[in-house]
C-alpha positions as CSV (number, residue, x, y, z in Angstrom):
1,M,-68.6,-40.1,32.5
2,V,-69.3,-36.3,32.9
3,D,-72.6,-35.1,31.3
4,V,-71.6,-32.1,29.3
5,A,-75.2,-31.0,28.9
6,A,-75.4,-30.6,32.7
7,F,-72.9,-27.5,32.4
8,P,-74.6,-24.1,31.1
9,K,-73.4,-23.0,27.7
10,P,-70.5,-20.4,27.6
11,G,-71.1,-16.8,26.5
12,V,-74.0,-14.4,27.0
13,Q,-76.6,-17.3,26.8
14,G,-75.0,-19.3,29.5
15,F,-74.6,-16.4,31.8
16,M,-78.3,-15.5,31.2
17,Q,-79.3,-19.2,32.2
18,V,-77.4,-18.8,35.5
19,L,-78.9,-15.5,36.3
20,A,-82.4,-17.1,35.6
21,E,-81.7,-19.9,37.9
22,L,-80.5,-17.8,40.7
23,S,-83.6,-15.5,40.5
24,S,-85.9,-18.2,41.0
25,P,-87.8,-18.1,44.5
26,S,-86.4,-21.5,45.3
27,N,-82.9,-20.1,45.5
28,W,-83.4,-16.9,47.5
29,T,-82.9,-18.6,50.9
30,A,-79.6,-20.0,49.8
31,L,-78.6,-16.7,48.4
32,Q,-79.4,-14.7,51.7
33,S,-77.3,-17.3,53.6
34,L,-74.3,-16.8,51.3
35,F,-74.6,-13.0,51.4
36,A,-74.7,-13.1,55.5
37,A,-71.5,-15.5,55.3
38,V,-69.6,-13.1,53.1
39,L,-70.6,-10.1,55.4
40,L,-69.5,-11.9,58.6
41,L,-66.1,-12.6,57.0
42,I,-65.7,-9.0,56.1
43,V,-66.4,-8.0,59.6
44,L,-64.1,-10.6,61.1
45,G,-61.3,-9.6,58.8
46,S,-61.6,-6.0,59.7
47,L,-61.5,-6.9,63.4
48,G,-58.5,-9.2,62.8
49,A,-56.6,-6.3,61.0
50,F,-57.4,-3.9,63.7
51,V,-56.2,-6.3,66.4
52,L,-53.1,-7.3,64.4
53,R,-52.2,-3.5,64.0
54,K,-52.7,-3.1,67.9
55,V,-50.4,-6.1,68.6
56,L,-47.8,-5.0,66.1
57,H,-47.8,-1.4,67.5
58,K,-47.4,-2.8,71.0
59,D,-44.6,-4.9,69.9
60,E,-42.9,-1.9,68.1
61,E,-43.4,0.2,71.2
62,Q,-42.0,-2.6,73.5
63,S,-38.9,-2.9,71.1
64,R,-38.2,0.9,71.5
65,I,-38.5,0.6,75.2
66,D,-36.1,-2.2,75.4
67,A,-33.7,-0.5,73.1
68,E,-33.7,2.6,75.2
69,Q,-33.4,0.8,78.6
70,I,-30.4,-1.2,77.3
71,A,-28.8,1.6,75.5
72,V,-29.0,3.7,78.8
73,M,-27.5,0.9,80.9
74,V,-24.7,0.5,78.4
75,A,-23.8,4.1,78.2
76,G,-24.0,4.4,82.1
77,N,-21.6,1.6,82.4
78,M,-19.2,3.1,80.3
79,V,-19.2,6.2,82.3
80,A,-18.9,4.5,85.3
81,R,-15.9,2.6,84.2
82,S,-13.9,5.8,83.3
83,P,-11.8,6.6,86.2
84,E,-10.3,9.8,84.9
85,E,-12.2,13.1,84.3
86,G,-10.7,13.4,80.8
87,D,-12.1,9.9,79.7
88,R,-15.7,10.7,80.7
89,L,-18.3,10.8,77.8
90,S,-19.7,14.0,76.8
91,L,-23.5,14.2,76.3
92,K,-22.9,14.1,72.4
93,E,-20.9,11.0,72.8
94,R,-23.4,9.3,75.2
95,N,-26.1,10.0,72.7
96,S,-24.3,8.6,69.9
97,I,-23.6,5.4,71.7
98,K,-27.3,5.1,72.8
99,A,-28.1,5.5,69.2
100,L,-25.8,2.7,68.2
101,I,-26.9,0.4,70.9
102,G,-30.6,1.0,70.2
103,E,-30.2,0.2,66.6
104,A,-28.6,-3.2,67.6
105,V,-31.4,-4.1,69.9
106,L,-34.0,-3.3,67.2
107,S,-31.9,-5.1,64.8
108,L,-32.4,-8.2,67.1
109,R,-36.0,-7.6,67.4
110,E,-36.5,-7.6,63.8
111,H,-35.3,-11.2,63.6
112,K,-38.7,-12.2,65.1
113,S,-37.1,-15.4,66.5
114,W,-36.4,-16.9,69.9
115,A,-32.7,-16.3,69.4
116,G,-33.4,-12.5,69.1
117,R,-35.5,-12.4,72.1
118,R,-33.1,-14.5,74.3
119,A,-30.3,-12.1,73.2
120,I,-32.2,-8.9,74.3
121,E,-33.3,-10.5,77.6
122,Q,-29.5,-11.2,78.2
123,L,-28.7,-7.8,77.2
124,K,-30.9,-6.4,80.0
125,A,-28.9,-8.6,82.4
126,A,-25.7,-7.0,81.1
127,D,-24.6,-10.1,79.1
128,P,-23.9,-9.3,75.3
129,S,-22.5,-12.8,74.5
130,F,-25.3,-14.3,72.6
131,A,-26.0,-10.9,70.8
132,L,-22.5,-10.9,69.8
133,E,-22.5,-14.5,68.5
134,I,-25.7,-13.6,66.4
135,F,-24.2,-10.6,64.9
136,A,-20.9,-12.5,64.1
137,D,-23.0,-15.2,62.3
138,I,-24.9,-12.5,60.3
139,A,-21.6,-10.8,59.4
140,E,-20.0,-13.8,58.3
141,V,-23.1,-15.0,56.0
142,K,-23.3,-11.5,54.5
143,R,-19.6,-11.3,54.0
144,V,-19.7,-14.6,52.1
145,E,-22.7,-13.3,50.1
146,A,-20.7,-10.0,49.4
147,D,-17.7,-11.7,48.2
148,K,-19.6,-13.8,46.0
149,A,-21.4,-10.9,44.6
150,A,-18.1,-9.1,44.2
151,R,-16.6,-11.9,42.1
152,E,-19.8,-12.1,40.0
153,A,-19.6,-8.4,39.2
154,S,-16.0,-8.5,38.7
155,A,-16.5,-11.3,36.1
156,A,-19.2,-9.3,34.5
157,L,-17.1,-6.2,34.2
158,R,-14.4,-8.2,32.6
159,H,-16.5,-9.9,30.1
160,Q,-17.8,-6.2,29.2
161,G,-14.2,-5.1,28.9
162,A,-13.5,-7.9,26.6
163,L,-16.3,-6.9,24.3
164,T,-15.3,-3.2,24.5
165,L,-11.5,-3.8,23.8
166,P,-11.7,-4.1,20.0
167,S,-13.3,-0.7,19.5
168,D,-12.2,1.2,22.8
169,A,-9.0,0.2,24.4
170,R,-9.2,3.1,27.1
171,G,-12.9,2.2,27.8
172,A,-11.8,-1.5,28.1
173,L,-9.0,-0.5,30.5
174,A,-11.4,1.3,32.9
175,L,-13.8,-1.6,32.8
176,F,-10.9,-4.1,33.5
177,Q,-9.6,-1.6,36.4
178,Q,-13.0,-1.8,38.0
179,A,-12.9,-5.8,37.7
180,F,-9.7,-5.9,39.4
181,E,-10.6,-3.6,42.2
182,L,-13.7,-5.7,43.1
183,N,-11.6,-9.1,42.9
184,P,-7.9,-8.2,43.0
185,H,-7.1,-12.0,43.8
186,D,-8.3,-13.2,40.5
187,A,-5.4,-13.7,38.0
188,A,-8.0,-13.5,35.3
189,N,-8.3,-9.7,36.0
190,L,-4.5,-9.3,35.9
191,L,-4.3,-11.1,32.5
192,A,-7.2,-8.8,31.1
193,L,-5.1,-5.7,32.3
194,A,-2.0,-7.2,30.7
195,V,-3.9,-7.6,27.4
196,V,-5.1,-4.1,27.2
197,Q,-1.7,-2.6,28.4
198,F,-0.2,-4.7,25.6
199,R,-2.7,-3.3,22.9
200,L,-1.7,0.3,24.4
201,G,2.0,-0.3,24.0
202,D,2.8,-0.2,27.8
203,I,5.2,-3.2,27.7
204,P,6.8,-2.6,31.2
205,S,3.4,-2.8,32.8
206,V,2.3,-5.7,30.8
207,E,5.4,-7.7,32.0
208,A,4.8,-6.9,35.5
209,L,1.0,-7.8,35.5
210,I,2.1,-11.2,33.7
211,A,4.5,-12.1,36.6
212,E,1.9,-11.0,39.3
213,A,-1.0,-13.1,37.5
214,R,1.3,-16.1,37.4
215,T,1.9,-15.9,40.9
216,L,-1.8,-15.6,41.9
217,A,-2.7,-18.5,39.3
218,Q,-0.2,-20.9,40.9
219,G,-1.6,-24.2,42.2
220,S,-5.3,-23.1,41.4
221,R,-6.0,-22.1,37.7
222,E,-3.8,-24.2,35.4
223,D,-5.9,-22.9,32.3
224,V,-5.1,-19.3,33.3
225,I,-1.4,-20.3,33.8
226,G,-1.4,-21.7,30.3
227,L,-2.8,-18.5,29.0
228,I,-0.3,-16.5,31.0
229,D,2.7,-18.5,29.6
230,M,1.3,-18.0,26.0
231,F,1.2,-14.2,26.6
232,A,4.7,-14.3,28.3
233,G,6.0,-16.1,25.2
234,V,4.6,-13.5,23.0
235,L,6.3,-10.8,25.0
236,N,9.5,-12.6,24.8
237,V,9.1,-13.1,21.1
238,R,8.7,-9.3,20.8
239,G,11.8,-8.6,22.8
240,G,13.8,-10.9,20.7
241,R,14.3,-13.5,23.6
242,L,13.4,-16.5,21.5
243,E,14.7,-19.3,23.9
244,A,12.8,-18.0,26.8
245,A,9.6,-17.7,24.4
246,I,10.2,-21.3,23.4
247,E,10.1,-22.3,27.1
248,K,6.9,-20.6,27.7
249,F,5.2,-22.0,24.6
250,E,6.3,-25.5,25.4
251,N,4.9,-25.0,29.2
252,A,1.7,-23.9,27.8
253,K,1.5,-26.8,25.4
254,R,2.1,-29.4,28.4
255,I,-0.5,-27.7,30.4
256,F,-3.2,-27.7,27.6
257,E,-2.3,-31.2,26.8
258,A,-3.0,-32.3,30.5
259,L,-6.3,-30.5,30.7
260,D,-7.3,-32.0,27.2
261,E,-8.0,-28.5,25.7
262,P,-7.4,-29.4,21.9
263,R,-8.2,-25.7,20.8
264,A,-6.0,-24.2,23.3
265,L,-3.5,-26.9,22.5
266,V,-3.6,-26.0,18.7
267,D,-2.9,-22.2,19.6
268,A,0.1,-23.3,21.8
269,L,1.5,-25.6,19.1
270,M,1.4,-22.9,16.4
271,T,2.9,-20.2,18.6
272,L,5.6,-22.7,19.5
273,A,6.3,-23.5,16.0
274,S,6.4,-19.9,14.9
275,A,9.2,-19.2,17.6
276,Q,11.0,-22.2,16.6
277,M,11.0,-21.0,12.9
278,K,12.4,-17.6,14.1
279,A,15.2,-19.4,15.9
280,G,16.0,-21.5,12.9
281,N,14.6,-24.8,14.2
282,L,12.8,-25.5,11.0
283,D,12.3,-29.2,11.8
284,G,10.9,-28.6,15.1
285,A,8.6,-25.9,13.6
286,L,7.2,-28.3,11.0
287,A,6.6,-31.0,13.4
288,N,4.5,-28.7,15.5
289,Y,2.6,-27.4,12.7
290,G,2.0,-31.1,11.6
291,A,0.8,-31.8,15.0
292,A,-1.4,-28.8,15.1
293,Q,-2.8,-29.9,11.8
294,V,-3.8,-33.3,13.0
295,L,-5.7,-31.9,16.0
296,C,-7.6,-29.3,13.8
297,T,-8.6,-32.1,11.4
298,K,-9.6,-34.4,14.4
299,N,-11.7,-31.8,16.2
300,D,-13.1,-30.2,13.2
301,Y,-11.4,-26.8,14.3
302,Q,-11.9,-24.7,11.1
303,L,-10.6,-21.7,12.6
304,G,-7.5,-23.3,13.7
305,L,-6.8,-24.6,10.1
306,A,-7.4,-21.2,8.9
307,Q,-4.8,-19.8,11.2
308,L,-2.5,-22.6,10.5
309,H,-2.7,-22.2,6.9
310,A,-2.0,-18.5,7.4
311,D,1.2,-19.5,9.5
312,L,2.4,-21.9,7.0
313,G,2.0,-19.3,4.2
314,L,4.3,-17.2,5.9
315,L,6.8,-19.9,6.5
316,L,6.9,-20.8,2.9
317,Q,7.1,-17.2,2.0
318,S,10.3,-16.8,4.2
319,L,11.8,-19.9,2.4
320,G,11.2,-18.1,-0.9
321,R,8.4,-20.8,-2.1
322,F,6.0,-18.1,-3.2
323,P,3.6,-20.2,-5.2
324,D,3.1,-22.6,-2.3
325,A,2.8,-19.6,0.0
326,E,0.0,-18.1,-2.0
327,Q,-1.9,-21.4,-2.0
328,M,-1.6,-21.6,1.7
329,L,-2.7,-18.1,2.2
330,L,-5.8,-18.4,-0.2
331,K,-6.9,-21.6,1.8
332,S,-6.8,-19.6,5.0
333,F,-8.8,-16.8,3.4
334,T,-11.3,-19.2,2.0
335,I,-11.8,-21.0,5.3
336,A,-12.1,-18.0,7.4
337,E,-14.7,-16.5,4.8
338,Q,-16.7,-19.8,5.0
339,Q,-16.8,-19.7,8.6
340,G,-17.6,-15.9,8.9
341,E,-14.4,-15.2,10.6
342,I,-13.8,-11.8,9.2
343,A,-10.8,-11.0,11.3
344,I,-8.8,-14.1,10.1
345,A,-10.1,-13.5,6.6
346,A,-8.7,-9.7,6.8
347,V,-5.3,-11.0,8.1
348,A,-4.9,-13.5,5.2
349,A,-5.8,-11.0,2.6
350,A,-3.3,-8.5,4.0
351,N,-0.6,-11.3,4.1
352,L,-1.5,-12.1,0.6
353,A,-1.0,-8.6,-0.5
354,L,2.5,-8.4,1.1
355,L,3.3,-11.5,-0.8
356,Y,2.3,-10.1,-3.9
357,R,4.2,-6.9,-3.1
358,E,7.4,-9.0,-2.3
359,T,6.9,-10.7,-5.7
360,H,6.6,-7.4,-7.3
361,D,3.0,-8.0,-8.5
362,L,1.8,-4.6,-7.2
363,D,-1.4,-4.5,-9.0
364,R,-2.7,-7.7,-7.3
365,A,-1.2,-6.3,-4.1
366,E,-3.3,-3.2,-4.2
367,E,-6.4,-5.0,-5.0
368,T,-5.9,-7.5,-2.2
369,I,-4.9,-5.0,0.4
370,R,-8.0,-3.0,-0.6
371,Q,-10.0,-6.2,0.2
372,A,-8.4,-6.5,3.6
373,L,-9.0,-2.8,4.5
374,A,-12.8,-3.4,3.5
375,L,-13.0,-6.3,5.8
376,E,-11.2,-4.3,8.6
377,T,-13.7,-1.6,8.0
378,R,-16.5,-4.0,8.4
379,L,-15.2,-5.3,11.8
380,K,-14.7,-1.6,12.8
381,H,-11.4,-2.4,14.2
382,K,-9.8,0.9,14.2
383,D,-6.1,-0.6,14.6
384,G,-7.0,-3.0,11.8
385,I,-8.2,-0.1,9.5
386,A,-5.1,1.8,10.3
387,R,-2.8,-1.2,9.4
388,G,-4.7,-1.6,6.1
389,N,-4.3,2.1,5.5
390,L,-0.5,1.9,6.2
391,N,0.0,-1.2,4.0
392,L,-2.0,0.2,1.2
393,G,0.1,3.6,1.4
394,T,3.3,1.7,1.1
395,I,2.1,-0.3,-2.0
396,L,0.8,2.9,-3.6
397,F,4.2,4.7,-2.8
398,E,6.1,2.0,-4.6
399,K,3.8,2.6,-7.6
400,A,4.9,6.2,-7.5
401,R,1.4,7.2,-6.6
402,F,2.7,9.6,-3.9
403,A,-0.2,11.9,-3.2
404,E,-2.5,8.9,-2.8
405,A,0.0,7.3,-0.6
406,A,0.4,10.3,1.7
407,S,-3.5,10.2,2.2
408,H,-3.5,6.7,3.4
409,F,-0.4,7.4,5.7
410,Q,-2.4,10.3,7.3
411,K,-5.3,8.1,7.9
412,A,-3.2,5.5,9.6
413,L,-1.5,8.1,11.7
414,D,-4.9,9.6,12.7
415,L,-6.3,6.3,13.6
416,Y,-3.1,5.0,15.5
417,E,-3.1,8.1,17.5
418,E,-6.8,7.8,18.3
419,V,-6.3,4.3,19.7
420,E,-3.0,5.3,21.4
421,L,-0.6,3.0,19.7
422,P,2.6,5.4,19.6
423,G,4.9,2.6,18.2
424,L,2.7,2.3,15.0
425,A,1.8,5.9,14.8
426,A,5.7,6.5,14.5
427,N,5.8,4.2,11.5
428,A,2.9,6.0,10.0
429,V,4.3,9.4,10.3
430,Y,7.7,8.2,9.2
431,N,6.2,6.9,5.9
432,L,4.0,10.0,5.5
433,G,7.3,12.0,5.6
434,N,8.8,9.6,2.9
435,A,5.7,10.6,0.9
436,Q,6.0,14.3,1.7
437,R,9.7,14.3,0.6
438,A,8.8,12.3,-2.9
439,L,6.2,15.3,-3.4
440,K,9.1,17.8,-2.8
441,D,7.3,19.2,0.3
442,D,10.6,19.5,2.4
443,G,8.8,21.3,5.2
444,G,6.1,18.8,5.6
445,A,8.8,15.9,5.4
446,E,10.8,17.6,8.1
447,R,7.9,17.9,10.4
448,C,7.0,14.3,9.8
449,Y,10.5,12.9,10.4
450,R,10.8,15.0,13.5
451,K,7.7,13.7,14.9
452,A,8.5,10.2,14.0
453,L,12.0,10.5,15.5
454,D,10.4,11.7,18.9
455,L,8.1,8.8,19.0
456,F,10.8,6.3,18.2
457,L,13.0,7.9,21.0
458,V,9.9,7.6,23.4
459,G,9.4,3.9,22.5
460,S,13.2,3.1,22.7
461,D,13.1,1.8,19.1
462,A,16.8,2.2,18.0
463,A,16.0,0.9,14.5
464,G,13.3,3.5,14.0
465,V,15.5,6.2,15.5
466,A,18.0,5.5,12.9
467,R,15.7,5.6,10.1
468,A,13.9,8.7,11.1
469,A,17.1,10.6,12.0
470,G,18.8,9.4,8.8
471,N,16.0,10.7,6.5
472,L,15.6,14.0,8.5
473,G,19.4,14.5,8.0
474,A,19.0,13.9,4.3
475,V,16.3,16.6,4.2
476,Y,18.7,19.0,5.9
477,L,21.5,17.8,3.6
478,D,19.2,18.8,0.4
479,T,18.6,22.3,1.9
480,E,22.5,22.6,2.7
481,R,21.8,22.8,6.4
482,F,25.0,20.8,6.9
483,E,25.4,21.3,10.8
484,D,21.8,20.1,11.3
485,A,22.4,17.1,8.8
486,E,25.6,16.0,10.6
487,Q,23.8,16.0,14.0
488,E,21.1,13.9,12.7
489,F,23.5,11.6,11.0
490,L,25.5,10.9,14.1
491,L,22.4,10.2,16.1
492,A,21.3,7.8,13.4
493,L,24.6,6.1,13.3
494,D,24.6,5.6,17.1
495,A,21.1,4.3,16.9
496,A,22.0,2.0,14.0
497,R,24.8,0.5,16.1
498,E,22.6,-0.1,19.1
499,S,20.2,-1.8,16.9
500,A,23.0,-4.1,15.8
501,D,21.9,-3.9,12.2
502,P,25.1,-3.8,10.1
503,R,23.2,-2.4,7.0
504,A,21.9,0.4,8.8
505,V,25.2,1.3,10.3
506,A,26.7,1.1,6.7
507,M,23.8,3.4,5.4
508,Q,24.4,6.0,8.1
509,T,28.2,6.0,7.5
510,R,27.3,6.4,3.7
511,N,25.3,9.5,4.6
512,L,28.1,11.0,6.4
513,A,30.3,10.4,3.5
514,V,27.9,12.2,1.2
515,L,27.9,15.3,3.7
516,A,31.7,15.4,3.6
517,H,31.6,15.3,0.0
518,K,29.2,18.3,-0.2
519,R,31.4,20.2,2.3
520,G,34.5,19.4,-0.2
521,E,36.2,17.2,2.4
522,T,36.9,14.6,-0.1
523,S,39.5,12.5,2.0
524,E,36.8,12.5,4.7
525,A,34.3,11.2,2.3
526,C,36.4,8.6,0.8
527,A,37.2,7.2,4.2
528,R,33.8,7.0,5.2
529,L,32.7,5.2,2.1
530,K,35.7,2.7,2.5
531,E,34.3,2.0,6.1
532,S,30.7,1.5,4.8
533,L,32.1,-0.7,2.1
534,D,33.9,-3.0,4.6
535,I,30.7,-3.3,6.6
536,C,28.6,-4.4,3.7
537,R,31.3,-7.0,2.7
538,A,31.2,-8.4,6.2
539,A,27.4,-8.4,6.2
540,K,27.5,-10.0,2.6
541,A,25.5,-7.1,1.5
542,E,26.5,-7.3,-2.1
543,T,23.9,-4.9,-3.7
544,E,25.0,-2.1,-1.3
545,A,28.6,-2.8,-1.7
546,L,28.3,-2.4,-5.4
547,E,26.4,1.0,-5.0
548,L,29.2,2.1,-2.7
549,K,31.9,1.3,-5.1
550,V,30.0,3.4,-7.9
551,L,29.8,6.3,-5.6
552,M,33.4,6.1,-4.7
553,G,34.2,6.3,-8.4
554,Q,31.9,9.4,-8.4
555,F,33.7,11.2,-5.6
556,G,37.2,10.4,-7.1
557,C,38.2,8.0,-4.3
558,E,40.8,5.4,-4.9
559,P,39.5,2.3,-6.7
560,V,38.5,-0.7,-4.5
561,E,37.5,-4.0,-5.8
562,I,34.5,-5.8,-4.3
563,E,34.9,-9.2,-3.4
564,G,32.9,-10.6,-6.4
565,E,35.1,-8.9,-8.9
566,E,38.2,-10.2,-7.1
567,K,36.9,-13.8,-7.4
568,Q,36.1,-13.4,-11.0
569,R,39.6,-12.1,-11.8
570,A,41.2,-15.0,-9.9
């Protein structure tokens, strides 16, 4: 057992006690011996350091001598082996070679190992084989280390780009490009580049990147292949290639099932169901939505449930089941809000607003879209804020609050241009033109429609070209610039035909009829109206057909019975 009392007390009192004990005469001899031993150690340490410095200096000097000797020998051999006068080394070249050889020898010396010393001795005998072997091993080790460092740096840059993407697409692109340069063989880097190019609207680049990424990932990264197929499916949906999209989504579904990735599988099931719904396969869509719901519940995947309810809400809305759709969207919003997932909550609120707009409840639509806009503003997602302003402007336009609508369309346009999304910017400026026209600002409307037309043409958006050119022609028609109006109406008609939208074709044919009537060409006007009416009948566009019949009466055309009236009389 330790006797605590045997130790001096801590603090000042304890220190004074130790000092008093050392100061007693009985301890002087021991103290003097201690001082002598410490002094001896200091002297020996100084001598040792001096001797070590001399040895190291001598070793360094010997290394330089060895390096110089070997370098002179190698350079001399190179000169001796040059049979032609023109091949002989200049003094500058010989000095450069000597410097390189000397550096290599010193590097061998720095290894401080038997291998390095042996390699130097062999070099003195004009045998570089062992030195070459040493440097080959070093190069391989460092290459492996460099490859690993490059892969790690590439992954870090890719992660940095992913976090930058929501607020700065161009900045994210630069980071993803750096990641790709460091590791061009990683399919994930190509996938990241495809994502940002998709956001920037460069669809041809996206398709090329996706194809290359899938080739790289083949046989190694099944998870990445699944993600690539999901992305490819989205591109196919965007391009109207629904069968190809369904094939890609089904393949992603199989991959995620095999990998036992329930959350990724839920996403694959929902995108597959959405594509099936667009293709008219309602039973298949409902089955996959049901499977996704089971997985979400089993794995407590709340965000998946939020997205699922949002998709089901859109499905029910498309079927005209508006009360059920509203309940689904409200569930989506509630779950997302509880989970703190502002992005999904914002989308749910925006979809609710569009539902209320479709059911002509414009006050609730305005209230809800403002809520969605506030959420997007909290997220600081510029494209989301732009979308919110565009939708709010549309609702305000329908409420005949044209000046307010124009303000929000302008905000949407500015933001879409800032984040470089020209296709969406085209829609914003087109709607701004509609607001300007409603405000009787023909000059402002003309500028907006012209800009929208240019953007739609660049984006090869035939439907957009038809709308913009048609409305621009209407502005010219109002100001009696008939030749300009005809030019735009003909462009709009060609684009409408290209878009394969019969209602758009009928509308532009009707515009040409109105132009002919303004010019006093009644027979031409009536012929155009008759053509437009036939198109509407074929497309079962009854409302448009009735409007055309009324217009034919106003123009003094020969009466034509529409299909509904013929059936009633029969």
